[in-house]
N, C-alpha and C positions, 0 to 999 in steps of 0.2 A: 186815509184809506189807500191801499194799493189796488191797482187794476191790472188785469192780465192783458197781454198783447191782443188776445182775441176780443176782449171787451172794448179796448180802445179802437180797434179796427172797426168793430160793429157800429160804434157811436160815430166815428168819423165818416163811415160810409152812409149812415143815416143822415148826417148833416149834409153830405154831398148830394144825396137824393133830394133833399129839401131844396138845395140850391139849384139843382137841375130843373126842378119844377117851377122855380121862380125866375129862371134865366131866360129873359126875353131876347137877349142879344146873342144867345148861343155861344157865349165865350167859354163855357166849360166844355172841353173837347173830349174828355175821356168817357167811355162807357162805364157803367157800374163795375163790370168785370175788370176792366183795365185799371180803374182806380183801386179796386181791392188788391190786384196783383202788385201795384206800386206800394200800397200800404204794407203788404206782407214783406216787402223788401226792407222796410225800415225797422230800426231798433225801437224798443219801448220808449227810450228817451226822445228819439226823433218823433215818434207818434204823439207823445205828450206835447212836444213843441208845435206840432201841426194843429193841435186843438186851439192854439192862440189864447190859452187861458193865462190868467195873471191874478194878482191880489184882488182886483175888482170883480173879475169873473173867474172864480176858481174852478179847478178841474172837476170837483165834485158836482158843481152846478152844470157844467158841460155834460158830464156823464148822465146826470139825472134828465137833462133836457133831451138827449138823443138816445136814451135807452128804451 
């Protein structure tokens, strides 16, 4: 299945928000808006790479988990 750039950004942002909530060390330094701006600067291929998906955890599962 093909995903749009907007769908990928929405799911990556959703993942980031979850990470922000779980980040006790405050190592995640971008606000949601800053992260969205950075994601918007990436190509679809780069966004897919940012999901960290592979054969074990496919893109479809990532999208389902964060949509």
